[in-house]
C-alpha positions as CSV (number, residue, x, y, z in Angstrom):
1,X,7.1,56.0,27.4
2,X,9.1,56.5,24.3
3,X,7.7,55.0,21.1
4,X,10.3,53.7,18.6
5,X,9.4,52.7,15.1
6,X,11.8,50.0,14.8
7,X,13.2,47.2,16.9
8,X,16.0,48.2,19.2
9,X,18.1,46.0,21.5
10,X,20.0,47.2,24.5
11,X,22.1,45.8,27.3
12,X,21.9,46.7,31.0
13,X,25.4,46.2,32.6
14,X,25.7,45.7,36.4
15,X,28.4,45.1,39.0
16,X,28.6,42.4,41.6
17,X,26.4,44.6,43.8
18,X,23.7,44.8,41.0
19,X,24.4,48.6,40.5
20,X,23.9,49.8,37.0
21,X,27.1,50.6,35.3
22,X,25.9,51.3,31.8
23,X,23.0,50.9,29.4
24,X,24.0,50.6,25.7
25,X,22.0,50.3,22.6
26,X,23.6,47.3,20.8
27,X,21.4,46.7,17.7
28,X,18.7,48.5,15.7
29,X,17.0,47.4,12.6
30,X,13.8,47.2,10.7
31,X,10.2,47.5,12.0
32,X,9.6,43.8,12.3
33,X,12.9,42.3,13.3
34,X,16.5,42.5,13.8
35,X,19.7,40.3,14.0
36,X,21.4,40.0,17.3
37,X,25.1,38.9,17.5
38,X,25.8,37.2,20.9
39,X,29.5,37.9,20.3
40,X,29.0,41.6,20.4
41,X,26.9,41.4,23.6
42,X,29.7,39.5,25.4
43,X,32.3,41.8,24.1
44,X,30.6,44.7,25.5
45,X,30.3,43.1,28.9
46,X,33.9,42.0,28.8
47,X,35.1,45.5,27.9
48,X,33.3,46.9,30.9
49,X,34.2,44.1,33.2
50,X,30.6,43.8,34.3
51,X,29.2,40.9,36.6
52,X,25.7,40.8,35.0
53,X,24.0,41.8,31.7
54,X,20.4,42.0,31.1
55,X,19.3,42.2,27.4
56,X,16.2,44.0,26.6
57,X,14.2,44.9,23.3
58,X,11.0,46.7,22.3
59,X,8.1,45.7,20.2
60,X,7.5,48.6,18.0
61,X,4.0,47.2,17.0
62,X,2.8,47.4,20.7
63,X,2.0,43.8,20.5
64,X,4.0,42.2,23.5
65,X,3.2,38.6,22.3
66,X,6.2,36.5,21.3
67,X,6.6,36.4,17.5
68,X,6.7,33.1,15.7
């Protein structure tokens, strides 16, 4: 497992057979948060002509509980 010191958001892009096409890091910011622009997530999916997008992010604190 890789430990990152700040929040990172990535997208996993798949085709119609759910085969992975690309994994892209879209956003990275401070230790306690980041801003995510949905327009950029959609634009990346359209550029790659994908059928499915899974958005993932880490919790650098190690606490998996949802933030308030």
